[in-house]
C-alpha positions as CSV (number, residue, x, y, z in Angstrom):
1,M,19.3,-16.3,9.7
2,M,20.3,-15.2,13.2
3,A,23.9,-16.3,12.7
4,V,24.5,-14.1,9.6
5,P,26.5,-10.9,10.4
6,W,23.7,-8.6,9.1
7,E,25.3,-5.5,10.7
8,N,28.2,-5.8,8.4
9,S,26.2,-6.2,5.2
10,G,25.4,-3.7,2.5
11,I,21.8,-4.9,2.3
12,C,19.2,-2.1,2.2
13,E,16.5,-3.8,0.1
14,L,14.9,-6.9,1.6
15,D,11.9,-9.2,0.7
16,I,10.8,-11.6,3.4
17,T,7.3,-12.1,2.0
18,S,5.5,-15.3,3.1
19,T,8.4,-16.5,5.3
20,E,7.6,-18.4,8.4
21,L,10.2,-16.7,10.6
22,S,9.5,-16.4,14.3
23,A,9.1,-13.0,16.0
24,E,12.4,-13.6,17.8
25,C,14.2,-14.3,14.6
26,L,12.7,-11.3,12.8
27,E,13.6,-8.9,15.6
28,N,17.1,-10.4,15.9
29,F,18.2,-9.9,12.3
30,L,16.0,-7.0,11.1
31,T,17.3,-4.7,13.8
32,R,20.9,-5.5,12.8
33,I,20.6,-4.4,9.2
34,P,21.9,-0.8,9.0
35,Y,18.9,0.7,7.2
36,F,16.2,0.0,4.7
37,T,15.2,1.7,1.5
38,Y,12.8,-1.2,0.5
39,L,11.2,-3.7,2.9
40,A,8.6,-6.3,1.8
41,A,7.2,-8.2,4.8
42,G,3.8,-9.2,3.5
43,H,2.2,-12.4,4.8
44,T,4.5,-12.6,7.8
45,D,2.4,-13.7,10.8
46,F,5.0,-12.8,13.4
47,F,5.9,-9.3,12.3
48,T,4.7,-7.6,15.4
49,D,4.0,-4.1,16.7
50,H,7.1,-4.3,18.9
51,I,9.3,-5.1,15.9
52,L,7.9,-2.3,13.8
53,N,8.2,0.2,16.6
54,T,11.8,-0.9,17.3
55,L,12.8,-0.4,13.7
56,C,11.2,3.1,13.7
57,D,12.8,4.1,17.0
58,S,16.3,2.9,15.9
59,G,16.2,4.9,12.7
60,K,16.1,1.9,10.3
61,F,13.5,3.7,8.1
62,K,15.1,7.1,7.7
63,Q,15.8,6.3,4.0
64,V,12.9,4.0,3.3
65,K,11.2,4.5,-0.1
66,A,8.9,1.5,-0.3
67,I,7.3,-0.9,2.2
68,D,4.9,-3.8,2.1
69,L,3.1,-4.8,5.3
70,S,0.1,-6.5,3.7
71,H,-1.5,-9.5,5.5
72,T,0.4,-8.9,8.8
73,P,-2.1,-10.0,11.5
74,A,0.2,-9.1,14.4
75,L,0.4,-5.4,13.4
76,N,-2.3,-3.1,14.7
77,E,-3.6,0.2,13.3
78,Q,-1.8,2.5,15.7
79,S,1.7,1.1,15.0
80,I,1.2,1.5,11.2
81,T,-0.2,5.0,11.7
82,N,2.8,6.0,13.7
83,L,5.1,4.7,10.9
84,L,3.3,6.6,8.2
85,K,3.2,9.8,10.3
86,L,7.0,9.6,10.7
87,H,8.1,8.3,7.3
88,G,5.0,8.6,5.0
89,H,6.3,11.8,3.3
90,Q,9.3,9.9,1.9
91,L,7.5,6.8,0.6
92,H,7.1,6.1,-3.1
93,G,5.5,2.7,-2.6
94,L,3.1,1.4,0.1
95,M,1.2,-1.9,0.2
96,L,-1.3,-2.4,3.1
97,H,-3.9,-4.7,1.6
98,G,-5.4,-7.7,3.3
99,K,-5.9,-5.8,6.6
100,A,-9.6,-5.5,7.0
101,T,-9.4,-3.2,10.1
102,L,-7.7,-0.5,8.0
103,A,-10.8,1.1,6.5
104,E,-12.1,4.6,5.6
105,Y,-11.0,6.4,8.8
106,F,-7.5,5.1,8.7
107,W,-6.9,5.9,5.1
108,T,-8.4,9.4,5.2
109,T,-6.1,10.0,8.2
110,V,-2.8,8.8,6.7
111,I,-3.1,9.8,3.0
112,P,-2.2,13.4,3.8
113,Y,1.2,12.1,5.0
114,L,1.8,10.3,1.6
115,G,2.7,13.3,-0.5
116,A,5.4,11.6,-2.6
117,I,3.6,8.3,-3.1
118,K,3.7,6.7,-6.6
119,V,2.3,3.2,-5.9
120,C,-0.3,2.3,-3.3
121,V,-2.3,-0.9,-2.7
122,L,-5.1,-0.9,0.0
123,G,-8.3,-2.6,1.0
124,A,-9.3,-6.2,1.7
125,S,-10.8,-8.4,-0.8
126,H,-13.5,-10.9,0.3
127,G,-14.9,-8.5,2.8
128,W,-17.1,-11.2,4.3
129,F,-14.2,-12.2,6.4
130,Y,-14.7,-9.0,8.4
131,K,-18.0,-7.3,8.9
132,Y,-17.6,-3.5,8.8
133,N,-19.9,-1.4,10.9
134,T,-20.6,0.7,7.8
135,R,-19.5,0.5,4.1
136,V,-16.4,2.2,3.0
137,H,-17.1,5.6,1.4
138,I,-14.9,5.2,-1.7
139,D,-15.4,8.9,-2.7
140,K,-13.5,10.1,0.4
141,I,-10.6,7.8,-0.4
142,L,-10.3,9.1,-4.0
143,E,-10.7,12.7,-2.8
144,S,-7.8,12.2,-0.4
145,F,-5.5,10.8,-3.0
146,A,-6.5,13.6,-5.5
147,G,-5.8,16.2,-2.9
148,Y,-2.5,15.0,-1.5
149,C,-0.8,12.6,-4.0
150,P,-0.1,14.4,-7.3
151,N,2.7,11.9,-8.2
152,L,0.4,8.9,-8.0
153,E,1.1,6.4,-10.8
154,A,-0.6,3.2,-9.7
155,L,-3.5,2.7,-7.2
156,E,-5.2,-0.6,-6.4
157,I,-8.2,-0.7,-4.1
158,Q,-9.2,-4.2,-3.2
159,W,-12.5,-3.7,-1.4
160,D,-15.2,-5.7,-3.2
161,P,-18.5,-4.2,-4.3
162,D,-20.3,-5.3,-1.1
163,T,-17.8,-3.4,1.0
164,I,-17.8,0.1,-0.7
165,R,-20.6,2.6,-1.1
166,F,-20.9,5.2,-3.9
167,S,-23.6,7.1,-5.8
168,D,-24.1,9.1,-9.0
169,K,-22.3,12.0,-7.3
170,S,-19.2,9.8,-7.3
171,R,-18.5,10.8,-10.8
172,K,-17.0,14.2,-9.7
173,F,-14.6,12.4,-7.4
174,I,-13.5,10.2,-10.2
175,D,-13.0,13.3,-12.3
176,R,-10.8,14.8,-9.6
177,I,-8.4,11.9,-9.3
178,R,-8.1,11.7,-13.1
179,I,-7.3,15.4,-13.3
180,K,-5.3,15.9,-10.1
181,C,-3.2,12.8,-10.6
182,P,-2.1,13.2,-14.3
183,R,0.6,10.5,-13.9
184,L,-1.9,7.8,-13.0
185,K,-1.3,4.9,-15.4
186,S,-3.1,2.2,-13.5
187,L,-6.2,2.2,-11.3
188,T,-7.2,-1.3,-10.3
189,L,-10.6,-2.1,-8.7
190,S,-12.8,-5.1,-7.9
191,D,-15.1,-5.9,-10.8
192,G,-18.6,-4.5,-10.4
193,K,-20.8,-1.4,-11.0
194,Y,-18.3,1.0,-9.5
195,Y,-15.5,-0.4,-11.7
196,E,-17.7,0.1,-14.7
197,M,-18.5,3.7,-13.7
198,V,-14.8,4.5,-13.3
199,K,-13.8,2.7,-16.5
200,G,-16.4,4.6,-18.4
201,N,-15.2,7.9,-17.0
202,F,-11.6,7.3,-18.0
203,E,-12.5,6.0,-21.4
204,R,-14.6,9.1,-22.2
205,A,-11.5,11.2,-21.2
206,E,-9.5,9.1,-23.8
207,C,-7.6,7.2,-21.1
208,P,-8.8,3.7,-22.2
209,R,-6.1,1.5,-20.6
210,V,-5.9,2.9,-17.1
211,V,-8.7,1.2,-15.2
212,R,-8.3,-2.5,-14.6
213,T,-9.8,-5.3,-12.4
214,T,-8.2,-7.1,-9.6
215,T,-9.1,-10.4,-11.3
216,T,-6.7,-9.7,-14.2
217,Y,-4.1,-7.3,-12.8
218,I,-1.9,-7.1,-9.7
219,T,-0.2,-4.0,-8.5
220,S,3.3,-4.2,-6.9
221,I,6.0,-2.0,-5.5
222,I,8.7,-4.2,-7.1
223,S,9.2,-1.5,-9.8
224,L,10.8,0.6,-7.0
225,L,13.7,-1.7,-6.5
226,K,17.0,-0.1,-7.4
227,R,17.9,-2.9,-9.9
228,Y,14.3,-3.4,-11.2
229,K,15.3,-2.9,-14.9
230,D,17.9,-5.6,-14.6
231,L,15.4,-7.9,-12.9
232,R,12.9,-7.3,-15.6
233,F,15.4,-8.0,-18.4
234,N,16.5,-11.3,-16.8
């Protein structure tokens, strides 16, 4: 990987998901690629804050449209927040699931920077791996998306029923995201009482196939690849 002349390549879309590349290797070749429009680096244990900050500082994300940093244990909240403050406005796809520390405060802080977002995946399933001080107030998350992301097409929230909190008043926030995000075609949630509430709301509004469960459906940013239609055909 380090021997390839990346600086001379025309690559701008890259998927290194689940690769076991060292931090040294990642920094060496990622920083030599001219720029990214799509970067999937989920499940990469050695993708560090230093690497992300270096890519940001060197202008590699000036044209980025989609990024996946899910399950990246070496990345902390501040580095990701800085990335989204700088480039969130241009993102069409963002995947940040499997990072238990990115909870309610983080998302209500960064969603206002995601005005162009179309696909977003967040939350951490199996919440018992990480004990939150308080449950995630799901209404605030939906309210933020409804207020700032009118182009939203697919949203997946992976927090399980034991991690989120909601009430009968949650119905008005479900109404808001359904009305304010008219392009929403897929809303994926963990199976449970909240899922049933959301599903019932959309079905009553004659949108029967929008709400799905994480046990049967997976949201991805792969549809944002430039040659996605060719990939799907093949």
